[in-house]
N, CA, C and O atoms as a GROMACS GRO file, in nm:
protein
  564
    1MET      N    1  -2.202  -2.432  -2.406
    1MET     CA    2  -2.078  -2.413  -2.334
    1MET      C    3  -2.005  -2.291  -2.392
    1MET      O    4  -1.989  -2.279  -2.514
    2SER      N    5  -1.962  -2.204  -2.305
    2SER     CA    6  -1.896  -2.081  -2.347
    2SER      C    7  -1.745  -2.099  -2.347
    2SER      O    8  -1.690  -2.163  -2.257
    3ASN      N    9  -1.679  -2.042  -2.446
    3ASN     CA   10  -1.534  -2.051  -2.455
    3ASN      C   11  -1.466  -1.920  -2.418
    3ASN      O   12  -1.354  -1.894  -2.462
    4THR      N   13  -1.531  -1.837  -2.338
    4THR     CA   14  -1.470  -1.711  -2.298
    4THR      C   15  -1.366  -1.737  -2.191
    4THR      O   16  -1.385  -1.820  -2.102
    5VAL      N   17  -1.255  -1.666  -2.202
    5VAL     CA   18  -1.145  -1.681  -2.107
    5VAL      C   19  -1.144  -1.558  -2.017
    5VAL      O   20  -1.136  -1.445  -2.065
    6SER      N   21  -1.151  -1.582  -1.889
    6SER     CA   22  -1.148  -1.472  -1.792
    6SER      C   23  -1.004  -1.441  -1.754
    6SER      O   24  -0.925  -1.532  -1.728
    7THR      N   25  -0.970  -1.313  -1.749
    7THR     CA   26  -0.836  -1.274  -1.705
    7THR      C   27  -0.833  -1.241  -1.557
    7THR      O   28  -0.728  -1.213  -1.500
    8ALA      N   29  -0.950  -1.245  -1.494
    8ALA     CA   30  -0.957  -1.214  -1.351
    8ALA      C   31  -0.889  -1.325  -1.271
    8ALA      O   32  -0.906  -1.443  -1.302
    9PRO      N   33  -0.812  -1.288  -1.169
    9PRO     CA   34  -0.746  -1.390  -1.086
    9PRO      C   35  -0.846  -1.465  -0.999
    9PRO      O   36  -0.953  -1.414  -0.967
   10VAL      N   37  -0.808  -1.586  -0.963
   10VAL     CA   38  -0.894  -1.666  -0.876
   10VAL      C   39  -0.904  -1.604  -0.738
   10VAL      O   40  -1.013  -1.593  -0.682
   11GLY      N   41  -0.790  -1.563  -0.681
   11GLY     CA   42  -0.788  -1.498  -0.550
   11GLY      C   43  -0.810  -1.349  -0.564
   11GLY      O   44  -0.732  -1.280  -0.630
   12GLN      N   45  -0.914  -1.298  -0.505
   12GLN     CA   46  -0.946  -1.155  -0.514
   12GLN      C   47  -0.880  -1.080  -0.398
   12GLN      O   48  -0.879  -1.128  -0.285
   13LEU      N   49  -0.825  -0.962  -0.429
   13LEU     CA   50  -0.763  -0.878  -0.327
   13LEU      C   51  -0.867  -0.784  -0.268
   13LEU      O   52  -0.960  -0.742  -0.337
   14LYS      N   53  -0.852  -0.753  -0.141
   14LYS     CA   54  -0.949  -0.666  -0.074
   14LYS      C   55  -0.936  -0.522  -0.122
   14LYS      O   56  -0.826  -0.472  -0.147
   15THR      N   57  -1.050  -0.457  -0.134
   15THR     CA   58  -1.053  -0.317  -0.178
   15THR      C   59  -1.124  -0.229  -0.076
   15THR      O   60  -1.184  -0.127  -0.111
   16ASN      N   61  -1.118  -0.268   0.050
   16ASN     CA   62  -1.190  -0.194   0.153
   16ASN      C   63  -1.100  -0.129   0.257
   16ASN      O   64  -1.141  -0.107   0.371
   17LYS      N   65  -0.977  -0.100   0.219
   17LYS     CA   66  -0.887  -0.034   0.314
   17LYS      C   67  -0.930   0.112   0.328
   17LYS      O   68  -0.957   0.179   0.228
   18GLY      N   69  -0.936   0.161   0.451
   18GLY     CA   70  -0.979   0.298   0.473
   18GLY      C   71  -0.918   0.357   0.598
   18GLY      O   72  -0.883   0.285   0.692
   19LEU      N   73  -0.905   0.488   0.599
   19LEU     CA   74  -0.842   0.558   0.712
   19LEU      C   75  -0.925   0.547   0.839
   19LEU      O   76  -0.872   0.511   0.944
   20LEU      N   77  -1.054   0.577   0.830
   20LEU     CA   78  -1.138   0.574   0.950
   20LEU      C   79  -1.144   0.434   1.010
   20LEU      O   80  -1.134   0.417   1.132
   21LYS      N   81  -1.159   0.335   0.925
   21LYS     CA   82  -1.161   0.196   0.970
   21LYS      C   83  -1.030   0.161   1.041
   21LYS      O   84  -1.031   0.096   1.146
   22THR      N   85  -0.918   0.203   0.983
   22THR     CA   86  -0.787   0.174   1.042
   22THR      C   87  -0.770   0.242   1.177
   22THR      O   88  -0.719   0.181   1.271
   23ILE      N   89  -0.812   0.367   1.187
   23ILE     CA   90  -0.800   0.440   1.314
   23ILE      C   91  -0.886   0.374   1.422
   23ILE      O   92  -0.839   0.351   1.533
   24LEU      N   93  -1.011   0.345   1.390
   24LEU     CA   94  -1.102   0.286   1.490
   24LEU      C   95  -1.055   0.147   1.532
   24LEU      O   96  -1.054   0.115   1.651
   25LEU      N   97  -1.019   0.064   1.436
   25LEU     CA   98  -0.973  -0.071   1.471
   25LEU      C   99  -0.837  -0.069   1.539
   25LEU      O  100  -0.804  -0.160   1.616
   26SER      N  101  -0.758   0.034   1.512
   26SER     CA  102  -0.631   0.050   1.583
   26SER      C  103  -0.654   0.075   1.731
   26SER      O  104  -0.584   0.021   1.816
   27LEU      N  105  -0.754   0.156   1.762
   27LEU     CA  106  -0.786   0.184   1.902
   27LEU      C  107  -0.838   0.059   1.973
   27LEU      O  108  -0.801   0.031   2.086
   28ILE      N  109  -0.923  -0.016   1.904
   28ILE     CA  110  -0.983  -0.136   1.963
   28ILE      C  111  -0.879  -0.246   1.984
   28ILE      O  112  -0.883  -0.318   2.083
   29THR      N  113  -0.785  -0.258   1.888
   29THR     CA  114  -0.686  -0.366   1.895
   29THR      C  115  -0.553  -0.322   1.956
   29THR      O  116  -0.454  -0.395   1.949
   30PHE      N  117  -0.551  -0.204   2.015
   30PHE     CA  118  -0.431  -0.151   2.080
   30PHE      C  119  -0.311  -0.143   1.984
   30PHE      O  120  -0.199  -0.176   2.021
   31GLY      N  121  -0.338  -0.099   1.862
   31GLY     CA  122  -0.231  -0.075   1.766
   31GLY      C  123  -0.191  -0.192   1.681
   31GLY      O  124  -0.095  -0.181   1.605
   32ILE      N  125  -0.259  -0.304   1.690
   32ILE     CA  126  -0.222  -0.421   1.611
   32ILE      C  127  -0.279  -0.412   1.470
   32ILE      O  128  -0.214  -0.456   1.375
   33TYR      N  129  -0.398  -0.356   1.453
   33TYR     CA  130  -0.462  -0.353   1.322
   33TYR      C  131  -0.379  -0.281   1.215
   33TYR      O  132  -0.375  -0.328   1.101
   34PRO      N  133  -0.313  -0.169   1.246
   34PRO     CA  134  -0.229  -0.107   1.141
   34PRO      C  135  -0.120  -0.200   1.089
   34PRO      O  136  -0.082  -0.191   0.972
   35LEU      N  137  -0.069  -0.288   1.173
   35LEU     CA  138   0.030  -0.386   1.127
   35LEU      C  139  -0.034  -0.480   1.025
   35LEU      O  140   0.029  -0.518   0.926
   36VAL      N  141  -0.158  -0.518   1.050
   36VAL     CA  142  -0.231  -0.606   0.959
   36VAL      C  143  -0.254  -0.536   0.825
   36VAL      O  144  -0.233  -0.595   0.719
   37VAL      N  145  -0.298  -0.411   0.830
   37VAL     CA  146  -0.328  -0.336   0.707
   37VAL      C  147  -0.201  -0.313   0.626
   37VAL      O  148  -0.201  -0.334   0.504
   38MET      N  149  -0.094  -0.270   0.691
   38MET     CA  150   0.029  -0.243   0.616
   38MET      C  151   0.092  -0.373   0.564
   38MET      O  152   0.157  -0.372   0.460
   39SER      N  153   0.074  -0.483   0.636
   39SER     CA  154   0.119  -0.612   0.585
   39SER      C  155   0.041  -0.648   0.459
   39SER      O  156   0.098  -0.700   0.363
   40ALA      N  157  -0.089  -0.621   0.460
   40ALA     CA  158  -0.171  -0.647   0.342
   40ALA      C  159  -0.127  -0.560   0.225
   40ALA      O  160  -0.123  -0.607   0.111
   41VAL      N  161  -0.093  -0.435   0.251
   41VAL     CA  162  -0.046  -0.346   0.145
   41VAL      C  163   0.084  -0.401   0.084
   41VAL      O  164   0.098  -0.403  -0.038
   42SER      N  165   0.178  -0.444   0.168
   42SER     CA  166   0.304  -0.497   0.115
   42SER      C  167   0.280  -0.626   0.037
   42SER      O  168   0.347  -0.649  -0.064
   43ASN      N  169   0.188  -0.710   0.081
   43ASN     CA  170   0.155  -0.832   0.006
   43ASN      C  171   0.086  -0.798  -0.125
   43ASN      O  172   0.119  -0.855  -0.229
   44ASP      N  173  -0.009  -0.705  -0.120
   44ASP     CA  174  -0.086  -0.669  -0.239
   44ASP      C  175   0.003  -0.617  -0.351
   44ASP      O  176  -0.012  -0.658  -0.466
   45ILE      N  177   0.095  -0.528  -0.319
   45ILE     CA  178   0.181  -0.472  -0.424
   45ILE      C  179   0.270  -0.580  -0.483
   45ILE      O  180   0.301  -0.577  -0.602
   46ASN      N  181   0.312  -0.676  -0.401
   46ASN     CA  182   0.394  -0.786  -0.454
   46ASN      C  183   0.311  -0.876  -0.547
   46ASN      O  184   0.361  -0.920  -0.650
   47ILE      N  185   0.188  -0.903  -0.511
   47ILE     CA  186   0.101  -0.986  -0.594
   47ILE      C  187   0.070  -0.917  -0.727
   47ILE      O  188   0.076  -0.979  -0.833
   48VAL      N  189   0.038  -0.788  -0.720
   48VAL     CA  190  -0.006  -0.714  -0.838
   48VAL      C  191   0.109  -0.678  -0.931
   48VAL      O  192   0.095  -0.690  -1.053
   49ALA      N  193   0.222  -0.635  -0.878
   49ALA     CA  194   0.324  -0.573  -0.962
   49ALA      C  195   0.450  -0.656  -0.987
   49ALA      O  196   0.522  -0.628  -1.083
   50SER      N  197   0.479  -0.755  -0.905
   50SER     CA  198   0.609  -0.824  -0.915
   50SER      C  199   0.637  -0.885  -1.052
   50SER      O  200   0.750  -0.880  -1.098
   51ARG      N  201   0.537  -0.940  -1.116
   51ARG     CA  202   0.563  -1.002  -1.246
   51ARG      C  203   0.591  -0.900  -1.355
   51ARG      O  204   0.643  -0.935  -1.461
   52TYR      N  205   0.557  -0.774  -1.330
   52TYR     CA  206   0.580  -0.669  -1.430
   52TYR      C  207   0.708  -0.591  -1.403
   52TYR      O  208   0.783  -0.559  -1.495
   53ASP      N  209   0.734  -0.560  -1.275
   53ASP     CA  210   0.851  -0.476  -1.247
   53ASP      C  211   0.970  -0.556  -1.191
   53ASP      O  212   1.079  -0.501  -1.177
   54GLY      N  213   0.950  -0.682  -1.161
   54GLY     CA  214   1.059  -0.767  -1.114
   54GLY      C  215   1.108  -0.734  -0.974
   54GLY      O  216   1.216  -0.779  -0.934
   55LYS      N  217   1.032  -0.656  -0.898
   55LYS     CA  218   1.073  -0.616  -0.763
   55LYS      C  219   0.991  -0.692  -0.659
   55LYS      O  220   0.886  -0.749  -0.688
   56LYS      N  221   1.043  -0.691  -0.537
   56LYS     CA  222   0.971  -0.752  -0.425
   56LYS      C  223   0.984  -0.659  -0.305
   56LYS      O  224   1.095  -0.627  -0.262
   57THR      N  225   0.871  -0.616  -0.252
   57THR     CA  226   0.869  -0.528  -0.136
   57THR      C  227   0.877  -0.613  -0.010
   57THR      O  228   0.808  -0.714   0.004
   58MET      N  229   0.963  -0.571   0.083
   58MET     CA  230   0.978  -0.642   0.210
   58MET      C  231   0.846  -0.643   0.286
   58MET      O  232   0.775  -0.543   0.290
   59HIS      N  233   0.813  -0.758   0.346
   59HIS     CA  234   0.691  -0.768   0.426
   59HIS      C  235   0.698  -0.668   0.542
   59HIS      O  236   0.803  -0.650   0.604
   60TYR      N  237   0.586  -0.604   0.570
   60TYR     CA  238   0.584  -0.497   0.669
   60TYR      C  239   0.622  -0.546   0.809
   60TYR      O  240   0.690  -0.474   0.882
   61CYS      N  241   0.580  -0.665   0.847
   61CYS     CA  242   0.614  -0.715   0.982
   61CYS      C  243   0.765  -0.735   0.997
   61CYS      O  244   0.821  -0.704   1.102
   62LEU      N  245   0.830  -0.787   0.894
   62LEU     CA  246   0.975  -0.802   0.898
   62LEU      C  247   1.041  -0.666   0.915
   62LEU      O  248   1.134  -0.650   0.994
   63LEU      N  249   0.992  -0.569   0.840
   63LEU     CA  250   1.045  -0.434   0.851
   63LEU      C  251   1.021  -0.378   0.992
   63LEU      O  252   1.114  -0.329   1.056
   64PHE      N  253   0.899  -0.385   1.038
   64PHE     CA  254   0.859  -0.322   1.164
   64PHE      C  255   0.930  -0.382   1.286
   64PHE      O  256   0.977  -0.310   1.374
   65PHE      N  257   0.936  -0.515   1.290
   65PHE     CA  258   0.989  -0.580   1.410
   65PHE      C  259   1.140  -0.603   1.409
   65PHE      O  260   1.202  -0.608   1.516
   66ILE      N  261   1.201  -0.616   1.291
   66ILE     CA  262   1.342  -0.651   1.288
   66ILE      C  263   1.429  -0.545   1.220
   66ILE      O  264   1.521  -0.491   1.283
   67VAL      N  265   1.402  -0.515   1.094
   67VAL     CA  266   1.493  -0.432   1.015
   67VAL      C  267   1.492  -0.286   1.061
   67VAL      O  268   1.599  -0.227   1.079
   68ALA      N  269   1.376  -0.227   1.082
   68ALA     CA  270   1.369  -0.085   1.121
   68ALA      C  271   1.438  -0.060   1.257
   68ALA      O  272   1.514   0.036   1.268
   69PRO      N  273   1.414  -0.143   1.359
   69PRO     CA  274   1.485  -0.118   1.485
   69PRO      C  275   1.637  -0.129   1.472
   69PRO      O  276   1.710  -0.052   1.536
   70ILE      N  277   1.686  -0.223   1.391
   70ILE     CA  278   1.830  -0.239   1.373
   70ILE      C  279   1.890  -0.116   1.304
   70ILE      O  280   2.002  -0.076   1.334
   71THR      N  281   1.814  -0.057   1.211
   71THR     CA  282   1.865   0.057   1.135
   71THR      C  283   1.819   0.191   1.194
   71THR      O  284   1.830   0.295   1.128
   72PHE      N  285   1.769   0.188   1.315
   72PHE     CA  286   1.723   0.309   1.384
   72PHE      C  287   1.616   0.385   1.304
   72PHE      O  288   1.612   0.508   1.305
   73GLY      N  289   1.530   0.310   1.236
   73GLY     CA  290   1.418   0.368   1.164
   73GLY      C  291   1.444   0.409   1.021
   73GLY      O  292   1.351   0.442   0.947
   74ILE      N  293   1.570   0.407   0.980
   74ILE     CA  294   1.603   0.450   0.844
   74ILE      C  295   1.540   0.356   0.740
   74ILE      O  296   1.495   0.401   0.635
   75ALA      N  297   1.538   0.228   0.769
   75ALA     CA  298   1.479   0.132   0.675
   75ALA      C  299   1.330   0.160   0.656
   75ALA      O  300   1.278   0.140   0.546
   76GLY      N  301   1.262   0.207   0.758
   76GLY     CA  302   1.120   0.242   0.747
   76GLY      C  303   1.098   0.357   0.651
   76GLY      O  304   1.001   0.359   0.575
   77ILE      N  305   1.188   0.454   0.654
   77ILE     CA  306   1.179   0.568   0.563
   77ILE      C  307   1.203   0.522   0.420
   77ILE      O  308   1.129   0.560   0.329
   78VAL      N  309   1.306   0.441   0.400
   78VAL     CA  310   1.337   0.391   0.265
   78VAL      C  311   1.223   0.303   0.214
   78VAL      O  312   1.183   0.316   0.098
   79TRP      N  313   1.170   0.216   0.299
   79TRP     CA  314   1.059   0.127   0.261
   79TRP      C  315   0.938   0.209   0.219
   79TRP      O  316   0.878   0.180   0.116
   80SER      N  317   0.902   0.310   0.296
   80SER     CA  318   0.786   0.393   0.265
   80SER      C  319   0.805   0.468   0.134
   80SER      O  320   0.712   0.478   0.054
   81HIS      N  321   0.924   0.520   0.111
   81HIS     CA  322   0.954   0.589  -0.014
   81HIS      C  323   0.937   0.494  -0.133
   81HIS      O  324   0.872   0.527  -0.231
   82LYS      N  325   0.997   0.376  -0.121
   82LYS     CA  326   0.996   0.280  -0.231
   82LYS      C  327   0.856   0.226  -0.258
   82LYS      O  328   0.816   0.214  -0.374
   83ILE      N  329   0.780   0.193  -0.154
   83ILE     CA  330   0.647   0.136  -0.178
   83ILE      C  331   0.553   0.242  -0.236
   83ILE      O  332   0.466   0.209  -0.316
   84SER      N  333   0.571   0.367  -0.196
   84SER     CA  334   0.488   0.474  -0.252
   84SER      C  335   0.516   0.489  -0.401
   84SER      O  336   0.424   0.502  -0.481
   85ASN      N  337   0.643   0.487  -0.439
   85ASN     CA  338   0.679   0.496  -0.581
   85ASN      C  339   0.630   0.374  -0.658
   85ASN      O  340   0.584   0.386  -0.772
   86ARG      N  341   0.640   0.258  -0.596
   86ARG     CA  342   0.599   0.134  -0.664
   86ARG      C  343   0.449   0.131  -0.688
   86ARG      O  344   0.404   0.089  -0.795
   87ILE      N  345   0.371   0.175  -0.589
   87ILE     CA  346   0.226   0.180  -0.606
   87ILE      C  347   0.190   0.279  -0.717
   87ILE      O  348   0.107   0.251  -0.802
   88GLY      N  349   0.255   0.396  -0.714
   88GLY     CA  350   0.230   0.496  -0.817
   88GLY      C  351   0.265   0.447  -0.956
   88GLY      O  352   0.192   0.472  -1.052
   89ALA      N  353   0.378   0.377  -0.968
   89ALA     CA  354   0.419   0.323  -1.098
   89ALA      C  355   0.319   0.218  -1.148
   89ALA      O  356   0.290   0.212  -1.267
   90GLU      N  357   0.268   0.137  -1.057
   90GLU     CA  358   0.172   0.034  -1.098
   90GLU      C  359   0.039   0.097  -1.140
   90GLU      O  360  -0.025   0.049  -1.233
   91LEU      N  361  -0.002   0.204  -1.072
   91LEU     CA  362  -0.123   0.276  -1.113
   91LEU      C  363  -0.106   0.330  -1.255
   91LEU      O  364  -0.198   0.318  -1.337
   92LYS      N  365   0.009   0.388  -1.284
   92LYS     CA  366   0.035   0.442  -1.418
   92LYS      C  367   0.040   0.330  -1.521
   92LYS      O  368  -0.016   0.343  -1.630
   93ARG      N  369   0.105   0.219  -1.488
   93ARG     CA  370   0.116   0.107  -1.581
   93ARG      C  371  -0.021   0.052  -1.616
   93ARG      O  372  -0.045   0.011  -1.729
   94ARG      N  373  -0.111   0.052  -1.520
   94ARG     CA  374  -0.246   0.001  -1.542
   94ARG      C  375  -0.339   0.106  -1.601
   94ARG      O  376  -0.455   0.076  -1.632
   95GLY      N  377  -0.292   0.228  -1.617
   95GLY     CA  378  -0.374   0.333  -1.676
   95GLY      C  379  -0.480   0.388  -1.582
   95GLY      O  380  -0.583   0.439  -1.627
   96ILE      N  381  -0.456   0.378  -1.454
   96ILE     CA  382  -0.551   0.428  -1.354
   96ILE      C  383  -0.521   0.575  -1.329
   96ILE      O  384  -0.408   0.612  -1.297
   97ALA      N  385  -0.622   0.659  -1.344
   97ALA     CA  386  -0.605   0.804  -1.332
   97ALA      C  387  -0.607   0.848  -1.186
   97ALA      O  388  -0.704   0.906  -1.139
   98TYR      N  389  -0.499   0.818  -1.115
   98TYR     CA  390  -0.485   0.861  -0.976
   98TYR      C  391  -0.336   0.880  -0.950
   98TYR      O  392  -0.257   0.788  -0.970
   99ASN      N  393  -0.299   0.998  -0.906
   99ASN     CA  394  -0.158   1.028  -0.883
   99ASN      C  395  -0.117   0.993  -0.741
   99ASN      O  396  -0.178   1.039  -0.644
  100PHE      N  397  -0.015   0.912  -0.730
  100PHE     CA  398   0.041   0.874  -0.601
  100PHE      C  399   0.187   0.838  -0.625
  100PHE      O  400   0.218   0.766  -0.720
  101SER      N  401   0.276   0.888  -0.538
  101SER     CA  402   0.419   0.858  -0.554
  101SER      C  403   0.491   0.887  -0.422
  101SER      O  404   0.428   0.917  -0.321
  102ALA      N  405   0.622   0.876  -0.427
  102ALA     CA  406   0.703   0.906  -0.308
  102ALA      C  407   0.690   1.052  -0.268
  102ALA      O  408   0.713   1.086  -0.152
  103ALA      N  409   0.655   1.138  -0.363
  103ALA     CA  410   0.634   1.280  -0.329
  103ALA      C  411   0.522   1.294  -0.226
  103ALA      O  412   0.529   1.381  -0.139
  104ASP      N  413   0.419   1.210  -0.236
  104ASP     CA  414   0.311   1.213  -0.137
  104ASP      C  415   0.363   1.174   0.001
  104ASP      O  416   0.324   1.231   0.102
  105TYR      N  417   0.454   1.074   0.003
  105TYR     CA  418   0.513   1.035   0.131
  105TYR      C  419   0.589   1.151   0.191
  105TYR      O  420   0.569   1.184   0.308
  106TRP      N  421   0.677   1.214   0.114
  106TRP     CA  422   0.761   1.321   0.169
  106TRP      C  423   0.679   1.446   0.202
  106TRP      O  424   0.704   1.511   0.304
  107LEU      N  425   0.584   1.480   0.119
  107LEU     CA  426   0.506   1.602   0.143
  107LEU      C  427   0.404   1.584   0.254
  107LEU      O  428   0.393   1.668   0.344
  108TRP      N  429   0.328   1.474   0.249
  108TRP     CA  430   0.222   1.457   0.348
  108TRP      C  431   0.269   1.390   0.476
  108TRP      O  432   0.243   1.440   0.585
  109ASN      N  433   0.339   1.278   0.465
  109ASN     CA  434   0.375   1.204   0.585
  109ASN      C  435   0.489   1.270   0.662
  109ASN      O  436   0.487   1.272   0.785
  110VAL      N  437   0.587   1.325   0.591
  110VAL     CA  438   0.703   1.384   0.659
  110VAL      C  439   0.678   1.531   0.690
  110VAL      O  440   0.669   1.570   0.806
  111LEU      N  441   0.667   1.614   0.585
  111LEU     CA  442   0.644   1.757   0.608
  111LEU      C  443   0.506   1.784   0.668
  111LEU      O  444   0.490   1.874   0.750
  112GLY      N  445   0.408   1.706   0.628
  112GLY     CA  446   0.272   1.724   0.679
  112GLY      C  447   0.258   1.693   0.826
  112GLY      O  448   0.160   1.732   0.889
  113SER      N  449   0.355   1.623   0.883
  113SER     CA  450   0.348   1.594   1.026
  113SER      C  451   0.357   1.721   1.111
  113SER      O  452   0.315   1.722   1.227
  114PHE      N  453   0.411   1.829   1.051
  114PHE     CA  454   0.416   1.957   1.122
  114PHE      C  455   0.278   2.019   1.140
  114PHE      O  456   0.257   2.100   1.230
  115ILE      N  457   0.184   1.981   1.054
  115ILE     CA  458   0.046   2.030   1.070
  115ILE      C  459  -0.045   1.921   1.126
  115ILE      O  460  -0.167   1.933   1.120
  116VAL      N  461   0.013   1.817   1.180
  116VAL     CA  462  -0.051   1.705   1.249
  116VAL      C  463  -0.133   1.615   1.156
  116VAL      O  464  -0.124   1.493   1.167
  117VAL      N  465  -0.213   1.670   1.067
  117VAL     CA  466  -0.302   1.588   0.985
  117VAL      C  467  -0.233   1.527   0.862
  117VAL      O  468  -0.290   1.440   0.796
  118GLY      N  469  -0.112   1.571   0.831
  118GLY     CA  470  -0.043   1.524   0.712
  118GLY      C  471  -0.031   1.373   0.700
  118GLY      O  472  -0.063   1.318   0.595
  119PRO      N  473   0.015   1.302   0.805
  119PRO     CA  474   0.025   1.156   0.794
  119PRO      C  475  -0.109   1.088   0.769
  119PRO      O  476  -0.115   0.983   0.705
  120PHE      N  477  -0.217   1.146   0.820
  120PHE     CA  478  -0.349   1.090   0.795
  120PHE      C  479  -0.389   1.107   0.648
  120PHE      O  480  -0.450   1.018   0.589
  121VAL      N  481  -0.354   1.223   0.591
  121VAL     CA  482  -0.381   1.247   0.448
  121VAL      C  483  -0.301   1.147   0.364
  121VAL      O  484  -0.353   1.090   0.268
  122TYR      N  485  -0.175   1.126   0.402
  122TYR     CA  486  -0.092   1.030   0.329
  122TYR      C  487  -0.153   0.890   0.333
  122TYR      O  488  -0.164   0.825   0.230
  123LEU      N  489  -0.192   0.844   0.451
  123LEU     CA  490  -0.252   0.711   0.462
  123LEU      C  491  -0.380   0.700   0.381
  123LEU      O  492  -0.404   0.599   0.316
  124HIS      N  493  -0.462   0.805   0.384
  124HIS     CA  494  -0.585   0.805   0.304
  124HIS      C  495  -0.552   0.791   0.156
  124HIS      O  496  -0.615   0.712   0.085
  125LYS      N  497  -0.455   0.868   0.108
  125LYS     CA  498  -0.416   0.862  -0.032
  125LYS      C  499  -0.359   0.724  -0.067
  125LYS      O  500  -0.388   0.671  -0.174
  126MET      N  501  -0.278   0.667   0.023
  126MET     CA  502  -0.221   0.537  -0.004
  126MET      C  503  -0.330   0.429  -0.008
  126MET      O  504  -0.330   0.345  -0.098
  127PHE      N  505  -0.422   0.431   0.088
  127PHE     CA  506  -0.529   0.332   0.088
  127PHE      C  507  -0.615   0.344  -0.037
  127PHE      O  508  -0.655   0.243  -0.095
  128LYS      N  509  -0.643   0.467  -0.078
  128LYS     CA  510  -0.723   0.488  -0.199
  128LYS      C  511  -0.649   0.434  -0.322
  128LYS      O  512  -0.710   0.369  -0.407
  129ALA      N  513  -0.519   0.460  -0.330
  129ALA     CA  514  -0.439   0.411  -0.442
  129ALA      C  515  -0.436   0.258  -0.444
  129ALA      O  516  -0.452   0.197  -0.550
  130VAL      N  517  -0.416   0.196  -0.329
  130VAL     CA  518  -0.410   0.050  -0.322
  130VAL      C  519  -0.547  -0.010  -0.354
  130VAL      O  520  -0.554  -0.113  -0.422
  131ASN      N  521  -0.655   0.051  -0.306
  131ASN     CA  522  -0.789   0.002  -0.337
  131ASN      C  523  -0.816   0.007  -0.487
  131ASN      O  524  -0.871  -0.088  -0.544
  132LYS      N  525  -0.776   0.117  -0.552
  132LYS     CA  526  -0.795   0.129  -0.697
  132LYS      C  527  -0.712   0.025  -0.772
  132LYS      O  528  -0.759  -0.038  -0.866
  133MET      N  529  -0.587   0.007  -0.729
  133MET     CA  530  -0.498  -0.091  -0.791
  133MET      C  531  -0.555  -0.232  -0.774
  133MET      O  532  -0.558  -0.309  -0.870
  134ASN      N  533  -0.601  -0.265  -0.654
  134ASN     CA  534  -0.656  -0.399  -0.627
  134ASN      C  535  -0.784  -0.424  -0.705
  134ASN      O  536  -0.806  -0.534  -0.756
  135ALA      N  537  -0.870  -0.321  -0.716
  135ALA     CA  538  -0.996  -0.336  -0.791
  135ALA      C  539  -0.966  -0.364  -0.938
  135ALA      O  540  -1.031  -0.449  -1.000
  136HIS      N  541  -0.868  -0.294  -0.994
  136HIS     CA  542  -0.829  -0.316  -1.133
  136HIS      C  543  -0.771  -0.457  -1.149
  136HIS      O  544  -0.802  -0.527  -1.246
  137TYR      N  545  -0.689  -0.499  -1.056
  137TYR     CA  546  -0.630  -0.632  -1.059
  137TYR      C  547  -0.739  -0.741  -1.050
  137TYR      O  548  -0.733  -0.841  -1.121
  138ASN      N  549  -0.839  -0.719  -0.962
  138ASN     CA  550  -0.946  -0.818  -0.945
  138ASN      C  551  -1.025  -0.841  -1.074
  138ASN      O  552  -1.077  -0.950  -1.097
  139ILE      N  553  -1.033  -0.738  -1.157
  139ILE     CA  554  -1.107  -0.750  -1.283
  139ILE      C  555  -1.017  -0.798  -1.396
  139ILE      O  556  -1.056  -0.886  -1.473
  140ASN      N  557  -0.898  -0.741  -1.405
  140ASN     CA  558  -0.812  -0.764  -1.522
  140ASN      C  559  -0.692  -0.855  -1.499
  140ASN      O  560  -0.624  -0.896  -1.594
  141GLY      N  561  -0.665  -0.886  -1.375
  141GLY     CA  562  -0.549  -0.970  -1.346
  141GLY      C  563  -0.419  -0.897  -1.353
  141GLY      O  564  -0.314  -0.956  -1.331
   0.00000   0.00000   0.00000
């Protein structure tokens, strides 16, 4: 009988978020799949980081359907800024060598929209950051 203690969590987080998958499934599901993916991102960051930073990110569906329309979209901008910073901070806390922050949101998603591909670059970077964070969490808790 082994007395080794595993720090890996019982529930494993998905590490297969990707831009191409999101775009294709978005077309097939008439735009519903991105809601599922972004809801998973908001849940994942709460599971991984809340016990360390004491914060809680609003669920994406609550933001998308209720809060953002009431605030004329301003809450969506604030939410995206905050979640980008929170993911980046958690990557740094875990020692993962990948840079991601609110600067990526403002540079790629906002300013990059002028060159059309910017928001896609931002989503790719965010999915990659979340996948790395989740993979580290799945192993180390």
